[in-house]
C-alpha positions as YAML, in Angstrom:
chain: A
units: angstrom
residues:
- id: 1
  name: MET
  ca: [-158.28, -25.51, 1.04]
- id: 2
  name: ALA
  ca: [-154.53, -24.94, 0.94]
- id: 3
  name: GLU
  ca: [-152.54, -25.28, 4.27]
- id: 4
  name: SER
  ca: [-151.26, -21.87, 3.86]
- id: 5
  name: THR
  ca: [-154.84, -20.56, 3.73]
- id: 6
  name: LEU
  ca: [-155.52, -22.24, 7.15]
- id: 7
  name: TRP
  ca: [-152.42, -20.71, 8.65]
- id: 8
  name: TRP
  ca: [-153.41, -17.17, 7.29]
- id: 9
  name: ILE
  ca: [-156.92, -17.59, 8.89]
- id: 10
  name: LEU
  ca: [-155.23, -18.56, 12.15]
- id: 11
  name: ALA
  ca: [-152.82, -15.58, 12.09]
- id: 12
  name: GLY
  ca: [-155.80, -13.39, 11.33]
- id: 13
  name: ALA
  ca: [-157.83, -14.80, 14.30]
- id: 14
  name: ALA
  ca: [-154.74, -14.52, 16.57]
- id: 15
  name: VAL
  ca: [-154.64, -10.72, 15.59]
- id: 16
  name: ALA
  ca: [-158.23, -10.27, 16.14]
- id: 17
  name: LEU
  ca: [-158.08, -11.99, 19.62]
- id: 18
  name: GLU
  ca: [-155.16, -9.68, 20.46]
- id: 19
  name: LEU
  ca: [-157.37, -6.63, 19.64]
- id: 20
  name: PHE
  ca: [-159.92, -7.87, 22.06]
- id: 21
  name: THR
  ca: [-157.62, -8.75, 24.81]
- id: 22
  name: GLY
  ca: [-154.76, -6.25, 24.50]
- id: 23
  name: THR
  ca: [-152.17, -9.03, 25.05]
- id: 24
  name: PHE
  ca: [-149.16, -7.90, 22.80]
- id: 25
  name: TYR
  ca: [-147.84, -11.47, 23.24]
- id: 26
  name: LEU
  ca: [-150.67, -12.72, 21.02]
- id: 27
  name: LEU
  ca: [-149.39, -10.52, 18.32]
- id: 28
  name: MET
  ca: [-145.96, -12.24, 18.57]
- id: 29
  name: LEU
  ca: [-147.58, -15.58, 18.21]
- id: 30
  name: ALA
  ca: [-149.40, -14.48, 15.15]
- id: 31
  name: VAL
  ca: [-145.95, -13.56, 13.54]
- id: 32
  name: GLY
  ca: [-145.04, -17.21, 14.22]
- id: 33
  name: ILE
  ca: [-148.29, -18.44, 12.64]
- id: 34
  name: ALA
  ca: [-147.59, -16.29, 9.55]
- id: 35
  name: ALA
  ca: [-144.07, -17.60, 9.34]
- id: 36
  name: ALA
  ca: [-145.76, -21.12, 9.16]
- id: 37
  name: ALA
  ca: [-148.01, -19.87, 6.44]
- id: 38
  name: LEU
  ca: [-144.93, -18.55, 4.50]
- id: 39
  name: ALA
  ca: [-143.33, -22.00, 5.11]
- id: 40
  name: ALA
  ca: [-146.42, -23.63, 3.56]
- id: 41
  name: HIS
  ca: [-146.15, -21.42, 0.60]
- id: 42
  name: ALA
  ca: [-142.39, -22.45, 0.33]
- id: 43
  name: GLY
  ca: [-143.71, -26.09, 0.13]
- id: 44
  name: LEU
  ca: [-142.40, -27.22, 3.57]
- id: 45
  name: GLY
  ca: [-144.28, -30.22, 4.99]
- id: 46
  name: PHE
  ca: [-146.73, -29.96, 7.80]
- id: 47
  name: ALA
  ca: [-144.40, -30.84, 10.55]
- id: 48
  name: GLY
  ca: [-141.91, -28.30, 9.23]
- id: 49
  name: GLN
  ca: [-144.71, -25.74, 9.41]
- id: 50
  name: LEU
  ca: [-145.56, -26.50, 13.02]
- id: 51
  name: VAL
  ca: [-141.82, -26.33, 14.00]
- id: 52
  name: THR
  ca: [-141.47, -22.94, 12.04]
- id: 53
  name: ALA
  ca: [-144.56, -21.55, 13.92]
- id: 54
  name: ALA
  ca: [-143.29, -22.73, 17.22]
- id: 55
  name: VAL
  ca: [-139.70, -21.45, 16.77]
- id: 56
  name: VAL
  ca: [-140.58, -18.17, 15.27]
- id: 57
  name: GLY
  ca: [-143.49, -17.47, 17.71]
- id: 58
  name: SER
  ca: [-141.39, -18.42, 20.73]
- id: 59
  name: ALA
  ca: [-138.56, -16.44, 19.57]
- id: 60
  name: CYS
  ca: [-140.76, -13.33, 19.04]
- id: 61
  name: VAL
  ca: [-142.34, -13.78, 22.68]
- id: 62
  name: LEU
  ca: [-138.85, -14.39, 24.17]
- id: 63
  name: GLY
  ca: [-137.52, -11.19, 22.32]
- id: 64
  name: TRP
  ca: [-140.38, -9.00, 23.46]
- id: 65
  name: TYR
  ca: [-140.12, -10.18, 26.97]
- id: 66
  name: LEU
  ca: [-136.37, -9.43, 27.00]
- id: 67
  name: VAL
  ca: [-137.05, -5.82, 25.50]
- id: 68
  name: LYS
  ca: [-139.83, -5.01, 27.85]
- id: 69
  name: ARG
  ca: [-137.68, -6.27, 30.96]
- id: 70
  name: ARG
  ca: [-134.78, -3.96, 30.00]
- id: 71
  name: ARG
  ca: [-137.02, -0.84, 29.88]
- id: 72
  name: PRO
  ca: [-137.45, 1.18, 32.88]
- id: 73
  name: SER
  ca: [-141.04, 0.78, 34.09]
- id: 74
  name: ASP
  ca: [-143.36, 3.73, 34.41]
- id: 75
  name: PRO
  ca: [-143.01, 5.61, 37.70]
- id: 76
  name: SER
  ca: [-145.60, 4.66, 40.36]
- id: 77
  name: VAL
  ca: [-148.57, 6.88, 40.48]
- id: 78
  name: ARG
  ca: [-147.82, 7.42, 44.16]
- id: 79
  name: SER
  ca: [-144.65, 9.27, 43.28]
- id: 80
  name: LEU
  ca: [-146.05, 11.69, 40.85]
- id: 81
  name: ARG
  ca: [-146.42, 15.20, 42.22]
- id: 82
  name: SER
  ca: [-149.37, 15.92, 40.03]
- id: 83
  name: VAL
  ca: [-151.37, 13.28, 41.91]
- id: 84
  name: ASN
  ca: [-150.03, 13.75, 45.48]
- id: 85
  name: LEU
  ca: [-149.05, 17.26, 46.50]
- id: 86
  name: ASP
  ca: [-146.92, 15.79, 49.35]
- id: 87
  name: VAL
  ca: [-144.28, 14.55, 46.87]
- id: 88
  name: GLY
  ca: [-141.35, 16.85, 46.96]
- id: 89
  name: GLU
  ca: [-141.87, 18.38, 50.29]
- id: 90
  name: VAL
  ca: [-138.86, 18.61, 52.71]
- id: 91
  name: LEU
  ca: [-138.92, 17.11, 56.19]
- id: 92
  name: GLN
  ca: [-136.49, 17.15, 58.97]
- id: 93
  name: ILE
  ca: [-135.93, 13.82, 60.72]
- id: 94
  name: GLN
  ca: [-134.38, 13.78, 64.05]
- id: 95
  name: GLU
  ca: [-134.10, 10.14, 64.84]
- id: 96
  name: TRP
  ca: [-134.54, 6.74, 63.06]
- id: 97
  name: ARG
  ca: [-135.98, 3.65, 64.87]
- id: 98
  name: SER
  ca: [-134.26, 0.38, 64.82]
- id: 99
  name: ASP
  ca: [-136.89, -0.92, 62.36]
- id: 100
  name: GLY
  ca: [-135.93, 1.68, 59.88]
- id: 101
  name: THR
  ca: [-138.84, 4.05, 60.30]
- id: 102
  name: ALA
  ca: [-139.27, 7.35, 61.94]
- id: 103
  name: SER
  ca: [-142.11, 9.49, 63.16]
- id: 104
  name: VAL
  ca: [-142.38, 13.13, 62.14]
- id: 105
  name: GLN
  ca: [-144.83, 15.99, 62.68]
- id: 106
  name: TYR
  ca: [-145.97, 16.93, 59.22]
- id: 107
  name: ARG
  ca: [-149.25, 18.89, 58.19]
- id: 108
  name: GLY
  ca: [-150.45, 18.96, 61.68]
- id: 109
  name: ALA
  ca: [-150.31, 15.16, 62.27]
- id: 110
  name: GLN
  ca: [-147.93, 12.28, 63.30]
- id: 111
  name: TRP
  ca: [-146.66, 10.54, 60.13]
- id: 112
  name: THR
  ca: [-144.73, 7.34, 59.95]
- id: 113
  name: VAL
  ca: [-141.62, 7.72, 57.59]
- id: 114
  name: MET
  ca: [-139.82, 5.03, 55.76]
- id: 115
  name: GLN
  ca: [-136.49, 5.63, 53.93]
- id: 116
  name: ARG
  ca: [-136.18, 4.59, 50.31]
- id: 117
  name: SER
  ca: [-133.71, 1.68, 50.08]
- id: 118
  name: GLY
  ca: [-130.02, 2.35, 49.20]
- id: 119
  name: SER
  ca: [-128.94, 4.62, 51.93]
- id: 120
  name: ASP
  ca: [-128.34, 4.48, 55.77]
- id: 121
  name: PRO
  ca: [-130.82, 6.14, 58.03]
- id: 122
  name: ALA
  ca: [-129.21, 9.23, 59.53]
- id: 123
  name: PRO
  ca: [-130.88, 12.36, 61.02]
- id: 124
  name: GLY
  ca: [-131.15, 15.21, 58.66]
- id: 125
  name: THR
  ca: [-133.20, 16.65, 55.85]
- id: 126
  name: TYR
  ca: [-135.29, 14.51, 53.74]
- id: 127
  name: ARG
  ca: [-137.61, 14.92, 50.61]
- id: 128
  name: VAL
  ca: [-140.88, 13.00, 50.24]
- id: 129
  name: ALA
  ca: [-140.46, 10.55, 47.25]
- id: 130
  name: GLU
  ca: [-143.95, 8.89, 47.44]
- id: 131
  name: LEU
  ca: [-146.74, 7.84, 49.71]
- id: 132
  name: VAL
  ca: [-147.25, 4.06, 50.49]
- id: 133
  name: GLY
  ca: [-150.52, 3.73, 52.27]
- id: 134
  name: ASN
  ca: [-150.31, 6.16, 55.25]
- id: 135
  name: ARG
  ca: [-146.58, 6.11, 55.28]
- id: 136
  name: LEU
  ca: [-144.17, 8.77, 53.73]
- id: 137
  name: VAL
  ca: [-141.45, 7.35, 51.74]
- id: 138
  name: VAL
  ca: [-138.38, 9.77, 51.84]
- id: 139
  name: GLU
  ca: [-134.99, 10.18, 50.29]
- id: 140
  name: LYS
  ca: [-132.03, 12.01, 51.50]
- id: 141
  name: VAL
  ca: [-131.73, 15.59, 50.13]
...
């Protein structure tokens, strides 16, 4: 059996394994393995084929990692109004504690409020951005 045939079988196995696991990185490695198969068709020796597979597969994995890291992530489910009806509600906060929390009366109960990072805690009107456990995370209106 030709070396290129073995590389193509390995590439197909990597794609099949990716379908079962859902790991997109395996697909990137399969691209590297396919590059090794093309190198075998071009007459490159086995060492060259291995280097081709390693370099192309690694470059694809690194490229995909960088692309994925630059994209904004999906919003947290805790911050979706369709999941939590408290998101978007307006609160009046009279006083902040030294630990960065406040206590407010909301929906007939005492709630602990945390401020979303990036602003100074000051009394005023705030909007509920998300729920984290039993705490409301708010942002300045």
